ZAMARGU-4260 file (C-alpha; in steps of 0.2 Angstrom, whole numbers, plus 5000, padded with zeros to 4 digits):
<rodrens>
0) 4912/4261/4452 | 4929/4268/4459 | 4947/4264/4454 | 4949/4250/4467 | 4933/4241/4461
5) 4939/4244/4443 | 4956/4235/4447 | 4946/4220/4453 | 4937/4220/4437 | 4953/4221/4427
10) 4961/4207/4436 | 4948/4195/4428 | 4956/4198/4411 | 4949/4201/4394 | 4934/4190/4390
15) 4917/4189/4381 | 4911/4203/4392 | 4927/4213/4395 | 4939/4223/4384 | 4954/4234/4387
20) 4960/4248/4376 | 4976/4259/4378 | 4966/4275/4373 | 4952/4282/4363 | 4964/4281/4348
25) 4956/4264/4347 | 4938/4270/4348 | 4931/4263/4332 | 4937/4245/4336 | 4931/4247/4354
30) 4913/4252/4347 | 4914/4236/4336 | 4916/4227/4353 | 4902/4237/4361 | 4891/4232/4347
35) 4896/4214/4350 | 4893/4215/4368 | 4875/4222/4365 | 4872/4206/4354 | 4878/4195/4368
40) 4875/4199/4386 | 4883/4216/4389 | 4900/4220/4396 | 4913/4233/4399 | 4926/4242/4389
45) 4940/4251/4398 | 4951/4264/4390 | 4968/4268/4398 | 4972/4250/4402 | 4985/4239/4393
50) 4981/4221/4387 | 4991/4215/4402 | 4980/4225/4414 | 4992/4239/4418 | 4983/4256/4421
55) 4990/4270/4411 | 4976/4282/4409 | 4973/4295/4396 | 4970/4314/4394 | 4952/4318/4392
60) 4946/4334/4384 | 4929/4340/4378 | 4933/4334/4361 | 4936/4316/4368 | 4919/4316/4375
65) 4911/4322/4360 | 4920/4309/4349 | 4914/4295/4360 | 4896/4301/4360 | 4897/4303/4341
70) 4903/4285/4338 | 4890/4278/4350 | 4876/4286/4340 | 4882/4275/4325 | 4875/4260/4335
75) 4857/4255/4329 | 4844/4252/4336 | 4848/4267/4347 | 4853/4261/4365 | 4859/4270/4381
80) 4877/4266/4385 | 4884/4272/4402 | 4900/4282/4401 | 4911/4285/4417 | 4926/4295/4419
85) 4937/4289/4434 | 4952/4300/4439 | 4968/4289/4439 | 4980/4304/4445 | 4980/4323/4443
90) 4982/4322/4424 | 4974/4306/4417 | 4958/4297/4418 | 4951/4280/4415 | 4936/4279/4404
95) 4923/4265/4407 | 4909/4261/4395 | 4895/4251/4403 | 4886/4241/4389 | 4869/4233/4394
100) 4863/4217/4387 | 4854/4222/4371 | 4835/4221/4371 | 4833/4223/4352 | 4847/4211/4345
105) 4854/4212/4332 | 4863/4228/4334 | 4874/4236/4321 | 4888/4248/4322 | 4892/4260/4307
110) 4881/4248/4297 | 4889/4232/4301 | 4885/4218/4314 | 4898/4211/4326 | 4899/4196/4338
115) 4910/4192/4352 | 4918/4174/4355 | 4929/4173/4371 | 4940/4189/4370 | 4939/4191/4351
120) 4927/4203/4341 | 4923/4199/4323 | 4910/4203/4309 | 4894/4193/4311 | 4890/4182/4296
125) 4876/4187/4285 | 4866/4171/4289 | 4868/4173/4308 | 4863/4192/4306 | 4847/4187/4296
130) 4842/4173/4309 | 4843/4186/4323 | 4833/4198/4313 | 4819/4185/4312 | 4820/4182/4330
135) 4819/4200/4334 | 4804/4202/4322 | 4795/4189/4333 | 4800/4197/4350 | 4801/4215/4347
140) 4786/4221/4337 | 4778/4231/4351 | 4786/4248/4349 | 4769/4255/4344 | 4762/4250/4361
145) 4775/4259/4371 | 4769/4274/4381 | 4776/4291/4379 | 4777/4306/4390 | 4783/4317/4376
150) 4766/4320/4368 | 4749/4324/4376 | 4731/4324/4368 | 4733/4342/4364 | 4747/4338/4353
155) 4736/4327/4342 | 4726/4333/4326 | 4709/4331/4333 | 4701/4335/4316 | 4710/4320/4309
160) 4704/4309/4323 | 4686/4314/4320 | 4688/4311/4301 | 4694/4294/4305 | 4678/4291/4316
165) 4666/4298/4302 | 4674/4288/4288 | 4673/4272/4300 | 4655/4275/4303 | 4651/4277/4284
170) 4660/4260/4282 | 4650/4252/4296 | 4666/4248/4305 | 4664/4261/4319 | 4648/4262/4330
175) 4638/4278/4326 | 4638/4283/4344 | 4657/4286/4343 | 4653/4303/4335 | 4647/4309/4352
180) 4663/4303/4361 | 4677/4315/4366 | 4694/4313/4360 | 4701/4303/4375 | 4686/4290/4373
185) 4690/4288/4355 | 4708/4285/4358 | 4704/4273/4372 | 4692/4263/4360 | 4707/4262/4348
190) 4718/4256/4362 | 4729/4271/4359 | 4729/4278/4376 | 4732/4270/4393 | 4731/4279/4410
195) 4730/4296/4401 | 4747/4292/4392 | 4748/4291/4373 | 4755/4276/4364 | 4768/4278/4351
200) 4755/4272/4338 | 4744/4287/4343 | 4758/4299/4339 | 4762/4290/4322 | 4744/4291/4317
205) 4738/4308/4323 | 4752/4319/4330 | 4752/4336/4323 | 4771/4336/4324 | 4777/4319/4328
210) 4794/4322/4320 | 4800/4333/4334 | 4803/4317/4344 | 4801/4303/4331 | 4813/4304/4316
215) 4803/4289/4310 | 4788/4300/4305 | 4795/4305/4288 | 4796/4300/4270 | 4810/4303/4258
220) 4804/4306/4240 | 4814/4309/4224 | 4811/4310/4205 | 4827/4304/4198 | 4834/4309/4180
225) 4835/4292/4171 | 4835/4275/4177 | 4848/4276/4191 | 4852/4287/4206 | 4869/4291/4197
230) 4861/4302/4185 | 4855/4314/4199 | 4837/4320/4203 | 4825/4332/4196 | 4815/4334/4212
235) 4820/4329/4230 | 4809/4331/4246 | 4809/4325/4264 | 4792/4327/4271 | 4787/4325/4290
240) 4771/4322/4298 | 4759/4309/4304 | 4754/4294/4294 | 4739/4301/4286 | 4748/4317/4281
245) 4763/4307/4273 | 4752/4296/4263 | 4743/4312/4256 | 4759/4321/4252 | 4766/4305/4244
250) 4751/4305/4232 | 4753/4323/4228 | 4772/4320/4224 | 4767/4305/4213 | 4753/4315/4204
255) 4766/4329/4200 | 4779/4317/4192 | 4771/4301/4186 | 4767/4300/4167 | 4749/4299/4161
260) 4744/4290/4145 | 4730/4299/4137 | 4720/4292/4122 | 4702/4294/4114 | 4691/4280/4113
265) 4684/4278/4095 | 4667/4285/4093 | 4668/4295/4109 | 4674/4313/4113 | 4679/4310/4131
270) 4698/4308/4134 | 4704/4293/4144 | 4719/4296/4156 | 4728/4281/4163 | 4742/4284/4176
275) 4758/4274/4174 | 4754/4267/4192 | 4735/4265/4197 | 4731/4277/4211 | 4723/4263/4221
280) 4738/4252/4219 | 4749/4266/4225 | 4738/4269/4240 | 4738/4251/4245 | 4757/4251/4244
285) 4759/4267/4255 | 4746/4261/4268 | 4755/4244/4269 | 4772/4253/4272 | 4765/4262/4287
290) 4757/4247/4294 | 4772/4235/4292 | 4787/4246/4294 | 4799/4242/4308 | 4798/4257/4319
295) 4812/4250/4330 | 4824/4256/4316 | 4828/4274/4318 | 4841/4277/4305 | 4831/4272/4290
300) 4817/4281/4282 | 4803/4275/4271 | 4808/4281/4253 | 4798/4284/4237 | 4808/4285/4221
305) 4802/4288/4203 | 4814/4284/4189 | 4810/4285/4170 | 4805/4267/4170 | 4798/4263/4187
310) 4792/4268/4204 | 4800/4260/4220 | 4793/4261/4237 | 4806/4255/4251 | 4802/4252/4269
315) 4812/4248/4284 | 4809/4230/4290 | 4808/4215/4280 | 4794/4202/4280 | 4790/4193/4296
320) 4796/4175/4295 | 4779/4168/4294 | 4777/4175/4277 | 4787/4171/4261 | 4788/4182/4245
325) 4778/4169/4235 | 4764/4170/4247 | 4761/4189/4243 | 4753/4185/4226 | 4739/4175/4232
330) 4728/4174/4248 | 4738/4174/4264 | 4736/4177/4282 | 4740/4194/4288 | 4753/4197/4302
335) 4754/4216/4304 | 4770/4221/4313 | 4760/4236/4320 | 4742/4229/4325 | 4737/4246/4333
340) 4741/4256/4318 | 4734/4243/4306 | 4718/4243/4316 | 4715/4261/4314 | 4718/4260/4295
345) 4705/4246/4295 | 4692/4255/4305 | 4694/4270/4294 | 4691/4260/4279 | 4708/4262/4271
350) 4711/4244/4272 | 4698/4232/4266 | 4703/4216/4274 | 4720/4211/4282 | 4731/4201/4271
355) 4724/4207/4255 | 4735/4223/4252 | 4748/4215/4240 | 4734/4205/4230 | 4724/4221/4228
360) 4739/4230/4221 | 4741/4216/4208 | 4722/4217/4204 | 4722/4236/4202 | 4737/4234/4190
365) 4729/4221/4180 | 4713/4231/4179 | 4723/4246/4173 | 4733/4235/4160 | 4749/4240/4168
370) 4763/4228/4174 | 4760/4219/4190 | 4771/4225/4205 | 4787/4216/4210 | 4791/4213/4228
375) 4808/4211/4235 | 4813/4207/4253 | 4829/4208/4263 | 4834/4207/4281 | 4833/4226/4283
380) 4819/4231/4271 | 4805/4228/4259 | 4802/4235/4242 | 4787/4237/4230 | 4792/4240/4212
385) 4779/4247/4200 | 4787/4246/4182 | 4779/4257/4168 | 4773/4251/4152 | 4783/4263/4143
390) 4799/4272/4148 | 4795/4290/4152 | 4805/4305/4146 | 4813/4316/4159 | 4802/4332/4160
395) 4786/4339/4165 | 4773/4326/4166 | 4756/4327/4157 | 4748/4326/4173 | 4757/4342/4179
400) 4752/4352/4164 | 4734/4346/4162 | 4728/4359/4175 | 4738/4374/4169 | 4731/4389/4161
405) 4737/4395/4143 | 4747/4409/4151 | 4756/4396/4162 | 4760/4385/4148 | 4767/4399/4138
410) 4778/4404/4153 | 4784/4386/4154 | 4789/4386/4135 | 4799/4402/4138 | 4808/4395/4153
415) 4813/4380/4142 | 4824/4392/4132 | 4837/4395/4146 | 4843/4389/4162 | 4836/4404/4172
420) 4827/4420/4167 | 4822/4435/4176 | 4803/4441/4176 | 4807/4455/4164 | 4816/4442/4152
425) 4801/4431/4153 | 4789/4445/4150 | 4799/4451/4134 | 4798/4433/4126 | 4779/4430/4130
430) 4768/4431/4114 | 4757/4445/4122 | 4764/4459/4133 | 4757/4456/4151 | 4758/4466/4167
435) 4773/4460/4178 | 4761/4457/4192 | 4751/4445/4181 | 4767/4435/4177 | 4773/4435/4195
440) 4756/4428/4201 | 4757/4414/4188 | 4775/4410/4192 | 4771/4409/4210 | 4756/4397/4206
445) 4768/4386/4196 | 4780/4387/4210 | 4767/4380/4222 | 4763/4366/4210 | 4782/4361/4210
450) 4785/4365/4192 | 4796/4381/4193 | 4808/4387/4206 | 4815/4404/4211 | 4833/4409/4214
455) 4838/4424/4223 | 4827/4438/4231 | 4818/4454/4226 | 4825/4462/4210 | 4838/4448/4208
460) 4826/4434/4207 | 4828/4422/4193 | 4816/4408/4188 | 4819/4390/4181 | 4810/4374/4177
465) 4812/4360/4190 | 4809/4347/4177 | 4817/4352/4161
</rodrens>
């Protein structure tokens, strides 16, 4: 588009698809309008034009371009917006934003949805936003089927694929002949490849490093001090990888931080250990998260938080409109948002039957004599909350210490006496005088287990407990 064509457009006046701004000093309200255009039928935003249609232009620097790009990135789901710089004279330019009709309505800018009525932009009502979310869930749950050119078969974890086949054969859900198939044939049977191009589902499930392109392939985990986020955290991790890796990493994190109630049955010598959250219930919740999350949402991450009184698992993407919260506590039909991903979990035997995940969580908790999970749903996410029978003390869990040696337990007791200690200071306080090498080896093992952390390097290294 040139200046003459632009003048013809401006002559139409502001409308439900056209907005004028004097300059990028009005960038934020302009992007609110861009969001509204995406939620309608697209449109144009022109900088350097007054409300009356007079062309005044503006100076454009590199920082101007960077600021425009920065604000556009605040629109979710991600969308491509055309940016055109048209010279008005030797000094000034007109900036044109070409906004397409959105394919994944509703869009939000800086966390808020907007709508356009005639020539006015305003905040969208919560009710309208939720209705559009419901509509999008019906129409746009095919992200996993999209083909990608960013990954090839060599980028997948072939061992994980073969593990899936072997476990599926053992569960009688995959034909025994599949063990003789090559990787491409296996992927084809799972409908994860088409014309030698991988689907997004294949990347989520099996890529060695899916996060290099897909920021969705991550989980945020934290052990908070107390019952709210305001009290800070004891441990905080962001892990990246494919779905099977992330589920395993989340289990390790839970084992490190969840309390274990131990007792002896009268007349028996064997100790009984009961975790605050049954392992099988937690596994069901994690698998459900990866099967049902809304992968169209790039800005949100599956989060896994442990407090003194509960564990919360939050996932982007609310329930589909065909399911209500009260359905989850009894038998109900399953409508997985990501059928390809869910099918692989089923074939591998990690899902017993579609539509039973939440009821199985409840059954596992009842069998373990722990509180039943709570489910909460909103327009942007779904949560599973496991409450503990007893509030846990902030500190190292019994699970974490049960597999430690006597020396390691002694080191932990020494570290409890100060914020940080050097290796030599630890050595002097231990009951028996040990070689520095022995202490260092035990400290490194405790570090791997997530119990201690080191600060500094070489001779200046100090050691501290993570959970104190």
